[in-house]
Backbone bond lengths (Angstrom), bond angles and torsions (degrees), N, CA, C in turn:
res aa  C-N    CA-C-N  psi(-1)  N-CA   C-N-CA  omega(-1)  CA-C   N-CA-C  phi
1 X - - - 1.450 - - 1.523 107.65 -
2 X 1.316 116.38 135.83 1.452 119.99 173.79 1.511 108.84 -135.26
3 X 1.326 115.66 148.85 1.463 120.48 -178.46 1.512 109.18 -100.16
4 X 1.313 115.21 135.45 1.459 119.87 177.00 1.508 109.42 -127.70
5 X 1.308 116.40 144.19 1.453 120.77 174.38 1.506 107.15 -82.33
6 X 1.319 115.82 122.08 1.454 120.02 179.72 1.516 110.25 -94.86
7 X 1.312 115.87 -32.46 1.451 120.49 179.02 1.507 106.62 -169.62
8 X 1.298 116.83 148.02 1.443 119.76 178.05 1.510 109.85 -147.28
9 X 1.310 115.79 131.72 1.455 120.60 173.03 1.515 110.92 -81.40
10 X 1.316 116.99 -8.39 1.456 122.02 177.76 1.519 109.00 -87.44
11 X 1.340 115.88 152.69 1.458 119.12 179.86 1.524 111.16 -72.20
12 X 1.316 118.09 -32.10 1.462 120.89 176.42 1.521 108.07 -142.08
13 X 1.320 117.18 151.30 1.466 120.01 -177.61 1.526 112.08 -61.99
14 X 1.324 115.51 140.35 1.459 121.98 177.12 1.521 109.47 -87.28
15 X 1.342 116.01 -34.01 1.463 121.28 -173.69 1.520 111.13 -105.69
16 X 1.322 114.90 137.39 1.465 120.83 179.05 1.523 109.88 -73.93
17 X 1.321 115.90 167.41 1.466 120.37 177.14 1.524 110.82 -58.17
18 X 1.313 117.84 -41.20 1.467 119.81 -178.51 1.528 110.80 -68.20
19 X 1.327 118.57 -36.06 1.466 120.95 177.16 1.524 110.46 -68.32
20 X 1.315 116.65 -39.55 1.465 120.26 177.57 1.527 110.52 -63.58
21 X 1.323 116.43 -45.26 1.468 120.21 178.85 1.525 111.18 -61.49
22 X 1.329 116.93 -37.60 1.461 120.48 178.37 1.535 110.69 -64.84
23 X 1.318 117.80 -41.57 1.468 120.35 178.39 1.529 110.89 -65.89
24 X 1.317 117.53 -40.20 1.473 120.62 177.02 1.525 110.86 -65.42
25 X 1.329 117.23 -38.96 1.464 121.57 177.31 1.532 110.32 -62.43
26 X 1.339 116.19 -42.91 1.468 121.09 178.70 1.529 110.35 -62.25
27 X 1.325 116.89 -41.43 1.467 120.45 179.33 1.531 110.52 -60.46
28 X 1.330 116.93 -48.52 1.472 120.40 178.64 1.528 111.30 -62.87
29 X 1.321 116.76 -43.56 1.458 121.39 -179.39 1.530 110.89 -61.27
30 X 1.321 116.76 -40.08 1.459 121.32 179.36 1.530 111.08 -62.46
31 X 1.327 116.50 -44.75 1.467 121.15 179.08 1.530 110.45 -66.36
32 X 1.330 116.66 -46.83 1.472 120.79 -178.54 1.524 111.76 -63.03
33 X 1.331 117.37 -40.23 1.463 121.42 179.64 1.530 110.52 -64.59
34 X 1.328 116.40 -41.37 1.468 120.25 178.05 1.527 110.86 -63.74
35 X 1.326 117.11 -41.91 1.462 120.71 178.52 1.522 111.55 -61.40
36 X 1.330 116.22 -34.43 1.462 120.95 -179.57 1.534 112.14 -83.09
37 X 1.336 116.17 -3.09 1.462 119.83 179.72 1.509 113.81 78.52
38 X 1.316 116.56 16.00 1.454 120.31 -178.36 1.513 112.66 -96.50
39 X 1.320 113.89 176.09 1.458 120.63 177.13 1.522 108.32 -107.99
40 X 1.309 116.11 130.43 1.456 121.13 -177.97 1.526 109.97 -77.91
41 X 1.331 116.00 124.78 1.457 121.56 175.52 1.523 106.68 -120.97
42 X 1.320 115.06 117.93 1.461 120.05 -178.46 1.517 110.40 -116.39
43 X 1.334 117.51 134.57 1.460 118.88 172.38 1.526 108.81 -71.64
44 X 1.312 116.55 165.32 1.462 120.16 176.96 1.518 109.65 -58.63
45 X 1.318 115.17 148.56 1.465 120.87 178.30 1.527 108.63 -99.66
46 X 1.317 115.49 177.98 1.457 120.32 178.23 1.515 111.76 -63.36
47 X 1.316 115.56 174.76 1.466 121.50 -174.55 1.530 113.06 -57.71
48 X 1.323 117.74 -48.15 1.472 119.75 -178.46 1.516 112.10 -66.27
49 X 1.322 117.98 -39.10 1.461 121.14 -178.55 1.526 111.68 -76.07
50 X 1.335 117.25 -11.81 1.459 121.63 178.31 1.527 112.44 -95.70
51 X 1.325 117.72 -2.42 1.466 120.62 177.25 1.520 109.65 -71.44
52 X 1.325 116.14 146.59 1.456 120.93 176.34 1.525 108.28 -68.85
53 X 1.323 116.62 120.37 1.469 121.55 -179.08 1.520 109.91 -145.18
54 X 1.306 115.58 143.81 1.460 122.02 172.46 1.524 107.87 -83.01
55 X 1.326 116.99 145.40 1.470 120.14 -178.56 1.522 110.38 -161.78
56 X 1.325 114.56 159.74 1.464 123.34 174.13 1.515 108.09 -124.87
57 X 1.322 115.62 145.44 1.456 121.91 171.84 1.522 107.57 -116.39
58 X 1.327 115.53 127.26 1.458 122.26 -178.81 1.520 108.63 -117.02
59 X 1.329 115.90 133.91 1.465 121.58 177.80 1.517 109.07 -109.53
60 X 1.331 115.90 136.67 1.459 122.42 175.32 1.525 107.88 -123.12
61 X 1.308 116.28 141.32 1.458 121.74 176.20 1.517 107.18 -135.92
62 X 1.319 116.55 125.61 1.470 121.97 -178.18 1.525 111.62 54.02
63 X 1.337 116.06 37.75 1.451 120.96 176.73 1.521 115.08 77.53
64 X 1.331 117.11 9.92 1.458 120.61 -178.84 1.521 110.48 -123.34
65 X 1.320 115.73 151.21 1.454 121.08 176.90 1.521 109.56 -59.17
66 X 1.332 116.77 133.80 1.471 121.78 179.99 1.523 111.80 -123.92
67 X 1.330 116.63 -8.29 1.462 121.36 177.97 1.512 109.98 165.03
68 X 1.327 116.00 147.52 1.464 120.69 177.80 1.521 108.27 -157.11
69 X 1.328 115.84 119.64 1.454 121.82 179.81 1.527 107.69 -141.83
70 X 1.320 116.03 145.89 1.454 118.98 177.74 1.501 113.25 -164.16
71 X 1.314 113.94 -179.99 1.456 123.60 177.04 1.520 108.36 -116.21
72 X 1.336 116.26 131.68 1.451 121.81 176.89 1.532 110.23 -83.64
73 X 1.308 115.79 -27.83 1.464 120.97 -179.82 1.526 109.48 -101.83
74 X 1.317 116.00 151.81 1.469 122.23 178.43 1.522 108.54 -84.42
75 X 1.335 117.01 96.77 1.464 120.14 -175.98 1.531 113.84 -115.67
76 X 1.323 116.85 -15.31 1.464 121.87 -178.59 1.520 109.76 -137.26
77 X 1.331 117.30 160.53 1.460 118.80 169.91 1.534 109.00 -57.49
78 X 1.315 117.06 145.97 1.460 121.85 -173.92 1.525 112.69 -53.09
79 X 1.327 118.61 -45.03 1.464 119.36 -176.58 1.525 111.71 -63.75
80 X 1.344 117.93 -33.00 1.460 120.74 176.68 1.528 111.04 -76.66
81 X 1.328 116.58 -34.37 1.462 120.31 174.35 1.521 109.91 -58.77
82 X 1.327 116.98 -44.52 1.471 120.70 -179.65 1.531 110.38 -65.87
83 X 1.322 117.66 -41.68 1.470 119.94 178.39 1.526 110.49 -59.75
84 X 1.325 117.30 -45.11 1.465 121.10 -178.66 1.519 112.47 -70.30
85 X 1.331 117.19 -43.71 1.466 119.04 -176.24 1.527 111.73 -72.58
86 X 1.319 117.84 -31.65 1.473 120.23 176.23 1.525 109.79 -64.40
87 X 1.303 116.29 -46.56 1.470 120.71 179.47 1.530 110.28 -63.45
88 X 1.324 116.33 -42.94 1.466 119.86 179.71 1.530 111.51 -66.27
89 X 1.337 117.41 -39.44 1.467 120.47 178.54 1.524 110.72 -63.65
90 X 1.324 116.76 -36.01 1.465 121.02 -178.66 1.526 113.36 -76.50
91 X 1.332 116.50 -33.23 1.465 118.06 -169.91 1.529 115.71 -124.55
92 X 1.326 117.77 -12.26 1.467 118.78 -173.12 1.522 114.38 -131.07
93 X 1.320 119.14 12.86 1.463 121.05 172.84 1.528 105.47 -79.32
94 X 1.340 116.60 110.12 1.468 119.64 -171.72 1.522 114.28 -68.56
95 X 1.305 118.29 -1.61 1.468 121.01 174.97 1.521 112.03 -82.08
96 X 1.340 116.82 -13.27 1.465 121.49 -173.32 1.524 110.48 -135.33
97 X 1.335 115.79 156.49 1.460 120.62 168.83 1.521 108.03 -70.49
98 X 1.344 117.31 156.08 1.464 119.12 177.20 1.530 111.71 -58.41
99 X 1.318 116.22 145.99 1.463 122.94 177.54 1.530 108.62 -63.31
100 X 1.312 116.14 138.73 1.464 121.32 177.81 1.531 109.69 -94.82
101 X 1.335 115.92 165.26 1.467 120.45 178.03 1.521 110.30 -61.32
102 X 1.325 116.40 -38.54 1.466 119.95 179.71 1.522 110.40 -63.36
103 X 1.319 117.45 -42.28 1.466 120.18 179.14 1.524 111.26 -65.39
104 X 1.320 116.09 -43.59 1.464 120.18 -177.08 1.518 112.19 -64.02
105 X 1.333 116.68 -30.08 1.462 119.50 -177.57 1.524 113.11 -84.33
106 X 1.328 117.16 -12.93 1.459 119.40 -177.69 1.519 111.40 -72.14
107 X 1.295 115.43 140.33 1.463 120.47 -177.55 1.515 112.83 -65.02
108 X 1.315 117.02 -21.78 1.457 119.19 -177.10 1.524 112.74 -79.23
109 X 1.337 118.68 -5.94 1.460 121.16 174.96 1.527 106.51 -68.73
110 X 1.288 116.77 122.75 1.455 121.03 -177.78 1.519 108.58 -122.22
111 X 1.303 116.31 130.88 1.456 121.25 177.81 1.516 108.99 -105.08
112 X 1.321 114.51 135.39 1.459 121.93 177.53 1.521 107.23 -125.47
113 X 1.313 116.10 134.37 1.461 122.11 -179.19 1.518 108.36 -116.18
114 X 1.328 115.58 134.50 1.465 122.30 176.25 1.523 107.63 -121.57
115 X 1.334 116.68 111.66 1.461 121.56 177.71 1.523 106.99 -95.43
116 X 1.330 116.00 120.05 1.453 121.94 -170.52 1.523 113.75 -91.45
117 X 1.323 114.98 147.61 1.455 121.39 168.20 1.528 107.40 -80.38
118 X 1.334 117.71 168.89 1.467 118.95 174.19 1.537 110.81 -63.28
119 X 1.324 115.69 152.00 1.458 121.29 176.74 1.524 110.40 -72.07
120 X 1.332 115.92 147.33 1.460 121.64 176.29 1.525 108.48 -144.94
121 X 1.324 118.10 140.98 1.466 119.62 177.05 1.530 110.14 -58.66
122 X 1.344 115.59 147.37 1.461 120.18 179.18 1.523 108.58 -146.15
123 X 1.318 115.63 145.68 1.465 120.50 174.07 1.525 108.30 -83.93
124 X 1.331 117.96 146.30 1.466 119.88 -178.30 1.527 113.36 -52.90
125 X 1.317 117.64 -39.25 1.463 120.70 -177.57 1.528 113.06 -70.61
126 X 1.335 117.41 -13.22 1.462 120.95 179.52 1.528 113.57 -95.25
127 X 1.328 117.43 -4.16 1.468 121.51 179.72 1.526 109.05 -68.17
128 X 1.331 116.00 128.99 1.459 121.82 177.82 1.530 108.02 -111.43
129 X 1.326 115.86 115.50 1.462 121.37 179.15 1.527 108.86 -64.15
130 X 1.322 116.54 132.32 1.457 121.64 -178.95 1.512 113.19 93.11
131 X 1.320 117.09 -15.25 1.465 121.53 177.75 1.521 110.62 -109.16
132 X 1.325 116.79 -48.03 1.460 121.46 -173.93 1.527 112.57 -96.87
133 X 1.315 114.71 141.87 1.449 122.52 160.94 1.515 105.64 -97.18
134 X 1.330 117.52 158.93 1.465 120.16 -175.38 1.516 111.99 -128.37
135 X 1.336 113.98 149.08 1.461 122.84 171.17 1.521 106.60 -129.99
136 X 1.335 116.08 127.77 1.465 122.37 175.70 1.521 107.50 -115.23
137 X 1.344 116.36 133.05 1.461 121.45 -178.36 1.524 109.72 -133.82
138 X 1.330 116.11 133.94 1.463 121.53 174.85 1.521 108.93 -160.69
139 X 1.330 116.32 129.56 1.469 123.68 175.30 1.537 112.66 47.28
140 X 1.313 116.55 49.88 1.456 120.96 176.19 1.521 115.30 79.25
141 X 1.310 117.77 0.14 1.477 121.50 176.65 1.511 108.48 -103.16
142 X 1.337 114.87 141.61 1.460 119.78 -177.70 1.522 109.08 -142.87
143 X 1.327 116.31 133.94 1.456 121.55 176.57 1.516 109.80 -130.16
144 X 1.327 116.33 145.22 1.459 122.18 -178.44 1.513 109.30 -135.90
145 X 1.326 115.43 137.90 1.463 121.42 169.50 1.526 107.85 -130.95
146 X 1.325 115.14 134.47 1.465 122.04 -179.28 1.530 110.64 -71.53
147 X 1.334 117.96 158.91 1.470 121.30 -176.87 1.521 114.37 -60.68
148 X 1.325 118.61 -27.75 1.457 120.77 -177.11 1.530 113.13 -78.38
149 X 1.333 117.66 -16.75 1.470 120.94 -174.78 1.527 113.34 -62.81
150 X 1.342 119.95 -49.18 1.475 117.54 -177.65 1.523 113.23 -62.41
151 X 1.330 117.87 -33.22 1.465 120.62 177.07 1.515 111.62 -66.89
152 X 1.345 116.25 -40.64 1.465 120.70 178.78 1.525 111.22 -64.89
153 X 1.330 116.76 -30.30 1.461 122.11 -176.42 1.535 113.09 -99.49
154 X 1.334 116.95 -1.90 1.479 121.81 -176.50 1.528 112.31 58.25
155 X 1.336 116.23 44.31 1.457 121.83 179.74 1.520 110.96 -91.93
156 X 1.313 115.89 148.25 1.457 120.67 168.41 1.537 107.84 -89.71
157 X 1.328 116.52 179.63 1.473 121.52 -176.15 1.533 111.96 -58.65
158 X 1.311 117.33 -46.59 1.462 120.50 -176.79 1.532 111.57 -64.15
159 X 1.314 116.44 -41.21 1.466 120.78 178.89 1.526 110.08 -66.04
160 X 1.328 117.10 -39.46 1.462 122.76 178.48 1.531 110.45 -61.19
161 X 1.319 117.41 -47.86 1.464 121.18 179.88 1.525 110.14 -63.87
162 X 1.331 117.17 -44.31 1.472 121.32 179.63 1.534 110.70 -62.44
163 X 1.328 117.37 -41.03 1.472 121.19 179.96 1.529 110.70 -66.10
164 X 1.322 117.56 -36.23 1.467 120.74 177.53 1.522 109.71 -66.72
165 X 1.321 117.26 -38.98 1.474 121.09 175.62 1.522 110.33 -61.48
166 X 1.325 116.67 -46.01 1.471 120.35 179.61 1.530 111.20 -62.99
167 X 1.337 116.37 -36.44 1.473 120.00 178.35 1.525 110.36 -60.73
168 X 1.334 116.88 -30.12 1.466 121.86 177.89 1.524 111.98 -82.30
169 X 1.341 116.96 -2.56 1.455 120.10 -176.63 1.519 112.04 78.41
170 X 1.318 115.73 24.05 1.464 122.46 -178.84 1.523 109.97 -110.47
171 X 1.332 117.25 163.45 1.462 118.75 174.77 1.529 110.56 -65.03
172 X 1.325 118.16 153.84 1.466 120.88 -176.06 1.530 114.19 -60.97
173 X 1.333 117.41 -20.89 1.471 120.11 178.95 1.531 112.25 -102.54
174 X 1.328 117.64 26.20 1.466 121.90 -176.39 1.526 112.90 -59.93
175 X 1.323 118.12 -31.29 1.469 119.94 179.45 1.528 109.70 -64.46
176 X 1.323 117.17 -39.96 1.466 121.00 177.15 1.530 111.05 -67.83
177 X 1.335 117.00 -20.84 1.465 122.13 179.97 1.526 112.07 -94.47
178 X 1.337 117.66 9.01 1.456 120.46 174.75 1.509 116.65 109.05
179 X 1.325 118.73 2.33 1.462 119.90 177.27 1.530 109.58 -65.77
180 X 1.314 115.85 147.98 1.457 121.98 176.43 1.524 109.32 -79.53
181 X 1.323 116.36 132.92 1.463 121.85 177.03 1.518 108.07 -114.99
182 X 1.333 116.14 122.67 1.460 122.11 177.66 1.520 108.63 -125.36
183 X 1.329 114.81 152.92 1.466 120.44 -179.18 1.521 110.29 -126.80
184 X 1.311 114.22 161.17 1.460 122.08 174.16 1.508 107.36 -151.06
185 X 1.307 116.67 161.76 1.453 121.60 169.64 1.519 106.88 -108.84
186 X 1.311 116.49 169.55 1.464 120.12 -179.55 1.508 110.44 -147.48
187 X 1.310 115.51 139.59 1.456 120.62 167.80 1.524 105.45 -89.32
188 X 1.309 115.77 113.06 1.463 122.11 -173.47 1.525 109.24 -110.56
189 X 1.322 116.41 127.55 1.461 120.03 177.07 1.517 108.70 -147.93
190 X 1.310 115.00 157.27 1.457 119.69 -178.58 1.500 111.42 -159.94
191 X 1.310 114.22 -164.28 1.455 120.88 -177.03 1.525 110.58 -96.25
192 X 1.319 114.82 144.82 1.478 119.48 176.31 1.503 109.22 -69.64
């Protein structure tokens, strides 16, 4: 297993190759332990991996999305966030059936981790596609799209904002109607 940076909103990587590999190992271990019906017990991680950080874990199988779950707020140490979000992406993303043992063992299962910066308000005209992830909030509805999504979909800024609104179950012009728009960057890395 090797970790590669696929995209980063940061100017330089925060996490070393060994830290990235450790987070990917934890993600796989969390999924495998759940499949075996066991309880995951992890020793404390190093100082950087023990910092409270928001993150998402995305699973790909045969080049297609297979699950994606994360935390927008920093509520747990990063290594525990990855353990929880990997398990949730595999078994509790309501868009997909739970991952099977056969799927988890296939080499084409690819895990991608996105470690998020804190959220900050942003004006629509300041959104940079490929750099920012977005969160739209209005009347108790909230939608989030990671920074890599618009590039994967070949979206421009307006389409990206509209898609984030739709993800929240809001009309595509919800930001113009008073929805809150927040942005974040992410250090994104995964397996080759």
